[in-house]
C-alpha positions as CSV (number, residue, x, y, z in Angstrom):
1,X,9.1,155.2,80.0
2,X,6.8,157.3,81.9
3,X,5.2,160.1,79.9
4,X,3.8,163.2,81.4
5,X,1.4,164.9,78.7
6,X,-0.6,168.1,78.9
7,X,-3.8,168.6,77.0
8,X,-6.5,171.1,76.0
9,X,-7.0,174.7,76.8
10,X,-7.0,176.5,80.3
11,X,-9.7,178.8,81.6
12,X,-8.8,182.1,83.3
13,X,-11.8,183.4,85.3
14,X,-13.0,186.9,84.9
15,X,-16.1,186.3,87.3
16,X,-18.0,183.4,88.4
17,X,-19.6,183.2,84.9
18,X,-17.0,184.3,82.6
19,X,-13.6,183.2,81.6
20,X,-10.8,183.8,78.9
21,X,-9.8,180.7,77.1
22,X,-8.9,179.4,73.6
23,X,-10.2,176.9,70.8
24,X,-8.2,174.0,71.9
25,X,-10.3,170.8,72.0
26,X,-7.4,168.7,73.6
27,X,-7.5,166.1,70.7
28,X,-3.9,166.3,70.0
29,X,-2.7,165.9,73.6
30,X,-5.2,162.9,74.1
31,X,-4.0,161.4,70.9
32,X,-0.5,161.6,72.2
33,X,-1.3,160.1,75.5
34,X,-3.2,157.2,73.9
35,X,-0.3,156.6,71.4
36,X,2.3,156.3,74.2
37,X,0.0,154.0,76.2
38,X,-0.5,152.0,73.2
39,X,3.3,151.4,73.0
40,X,3.4,150.2,76.5
41,X,4.5,153.2,78.4
42,X,3.0,154.5,81.6
43,X,1.3,157.9,81.0
44,X,0.1,160.7,83.2
45,X,-2.2,163.2,81.4
46,X,-3.0,166.5,82.7
47,X,-6.1,167.7,81.1
48,X,-7.7,171.2,80.9
49,X,-11.4,171.3,80.3
50,X,-12.4,169.2,77.3
51,X,-15.1,167.0,76.0
52,X,-13.1,163.9,75.5
53,X,-13.0,160.4,77.0
54,X,-9.8,159.8,78.9
55,X,-7.8,157.2,77.0
56,X,-7.8,153.5,78.7
57,X,-4.9,152.9,81.0
58,X,-3.9,156.7,81.4
59,X,-3.9,158.3,84.6
60,X,-5.6,161.6,84.3
61,X,-5.4,164.8,86.4
62,X,-8.2,167.4,85.5
63,X,-7.4,171.2,86.0
64,X,-8.9,174.4,84.9
65,X,-6.4,177.3,85.1
66,X,-2.8,177.8,84.0
67,X,-1.7,177.9,87.7
68,X,-3.4,174.6,88.3
69,X,-1.7,173.0,85.2
70,X,1.5,174.4,86.3
71,X,1.4,173.1,89.7
72,X,0.4,169.6,88.2
73,X,3.3,169.5,85.9
74,X,5.7,170.7,88.8
75,X,4.3,167.9,91.0
76,X,4.8,165.2,88.3
77,X,7.7,166.1,86.2
78,X,10.4,164.4,88.6
79,X,8.8,161.0,88.0
80,X,8.7,161.2,84.1
81,X,11.0,160.5,81.5
82,X,9.4,162.5,78.8
83,X,7.2,165.6,79.2
84,X,5.1,166.6,76.0
85,X,3.4,170.2,76.5
86,X,0.6,169.8,74.1
87,X,-1.9,172.1,76.0
88,X,-2.9,175.3,74.7
89,X,-2.1,177.2,78.0
90,X,-3.6,180.8,78.3
91,X,-0.8,183.3,78.1
92,X,-2.8,185.9,80.1
93,X,-5.4,186.0,82.9
94,X,-7.3,188.8,84.5
95,X,-5.5,190.7,87.3
96,X,-8.8,190.9,89.2
97,X,-11.3,188.3,89.3
98,X,-14.6,189.5,90.3
99,X,-16.5,187.8,93.2
100,X,-19.9,188.5,91.5
101,X,-21.1,188.6,87.9
102,X,-20.3,191.7,86.0
103,X,-23.6,193.3,84.9
104,X,-24.2,194.8,81.6
105,X,-25.2,198.0,83.3
106,X,-21.7,198.5,84.7
107,X,-19.4,200.7,82.8
108,X,-16.4,198.4,82.2
109,X,-13.9,200.2,80.0
110,X,-11.1,197.4,80.0
111,X,-9.8,194.5,81.8
112,X,-6.3,194.5,83.1
113,X,-4.4,191.3,82.4
114,X,-1.1,189.7,83.7
115,X,1.0,186.7,82.3
116,X,0.3,183.2,83.4
117,X,3.1,181.1,84.5
118,X,5.4,179.8,81.8
119,X,5.3,176.2,82.7
120,X,8.3,175.0,80.6
121,X,10.3,177.9,82.0
122,X,9.3,176.7,85.5
123,X,10.5,173.3,85.0
124,X,13.4,173.9,82.8
125,X,16.0,173.6,85.6
126,X,14.7,170.0,86.4
127,X,15.1,168.8,82.9
128,X,18.3,166.7,83.4
129,X,18.1,163.7,81.0
130,X,14.6,163.9,80.3
131,X,13.1,164.3,76.9
132,X,11.1,167.7,76.6
133,X,8.6,168.3,73.7
134,X,6.8,171.6,73.1
135,X,4.1,172.7,70.7
136,X,3.9,176.0,68.6
137,X,0.3,177.0,67.3
138,X,1.2,180.0,65.1
139,X,-0.6,182.1,62.6
140,X,2.5,183.6,60.8
141,X,6.1,183.1,60.6
142,X,5.6,179.5,61.8
143,X,9.2,177.9,61.6
144,X,10.9,181.2,62.9
145,X,8.7,181.4,66.1
146,X,8.9,177.6,66.5
147,X,12.8,177.8,66.4
148,X,12.8,180.7,69.0
149,X,10.5,178.6,71.2
150,X,12.7,175.5,70.8
151,X,15.9,177.4,71.7
152,X,14.5,179.6,74.5
153,X,12.7,176.7,76.2
154,X,15.6,174.3,75.9
155,X,13.4,171.7,74.1
156,X,14.6,168.4,72.3
157,X,11.8,168.8,69.9
158,X,9.0,171.3,68.9
159,X,5.9,170.4,66.9
160,X,4.6,173.7,65.1
161,X,1.6,174.1,63.0
162,X,-0.2,177.1,61.1
163,X,-3.5,177.2,62.8
164,X,-5.0,179.2,59.9
165,X,-4.7,176.4,57.4
166,X,-7.8,174.3,56.8
167,X,-7.7,171.1,59.0
168,X,-4.8,172.1,60.8
169,X,-6.1,174.5,63.4
170,X,-8.0,173.9,66.6
171,X,-11.1,171.6,67.2
172,X,-10.6,169.4,64.2
173,X,-9.6,165.8,63.7
174,X,-6.4,166.4,61.5
175,X,-3.4,168.3,61.8
176,X,-0.4,169.2,59.5
177,X,2.7,169.8,61.3
178,X,6.5,170.5,61.3
179,X,8.7,168.7,63.6
180,X,12.0,170.8,64.6
181,X,14.4,169.1,66.8
182,X,17.3,170.7,68.8
183,X,20.0,169.1,66.5
184,X,18.6,171.1,63.4
185,X,16.6,168.4,61.8
186,X,13.3,169.6,60.2
187,X,10.5,167.2,59.2
188,X,7.3,168.4,57.5
189,X,4.5,166.0,57.9
190,X,1.5,166.1,55.4
191,X,-2.1,166.7,56.7
192,X,-3.0,163.6,58.6
193,X,-5.3,162.4,61.3
194,X,-4.1,163.7,64.7
195,X,-3.8,159.9,65.8
196,X,-1.3,159.4,62.9
197,X,0.8,162.6,64.0
198,X,0.8,161.3,67.6
199,X,2.3,157.9,66.5
200,X,5.0,159.7,64.6
201,X,5.8,161.9,67.6
202,X,5.9,159.1,70.0
203,X,8.1,156.9,67.5
204,X,10.4,160.1,67.2
205,X,10.7,160.2,71.1
206,X,11.4,156.5,71.3
207,X,14.1,156.7,68.8
208,X,15.7,159.7,70.5
209,X,15.6,158.3,74.0
210,X,17.1,154.9,73.0
211,X,19.9,156.7,71.2
212,X,21.2,158.3,74.2
């Protein structure tokens, strides 16, 4: 199979120096790309800015902003069998990007924001028989929010976690997740290394695709 995996954060520029982003390290997405490749699958990894070495044998496309990640996914999705949206894409971006650095002396009362592209929504019509997997990093009502996203985005599987739990948030080597599938099955995994979580997710995808 051919996997398309997104990983890491996006950065949304305020000016040439500053940007809006989040705490994602990209470790989960990179672990998924590595796990899929280790199983003999072809893998395309669309990566936001991270400090990680690309997995061996994986084709990597580096992007910065949500718009760039969206364009890369739209370009690659037709050729993939599986899309895993593990990236922590910024939901908002500044309406105005300053051409010059904002000075401390300026009286800036607020920054006006607009929504970034919803990548899964943009490619939903092209899903066909492909397997789509999403992630939900939440701080409250984890399963409720995950089920909403699973339904609204037309996913086969969503991987949810409570990022306020120790060892389960951003920029750590471990994760504790809940897998919720479109057919109503819920599986809670204990805290484990992200590479082990990735192996579990790839195995779930392989079983699901082979059963179709």
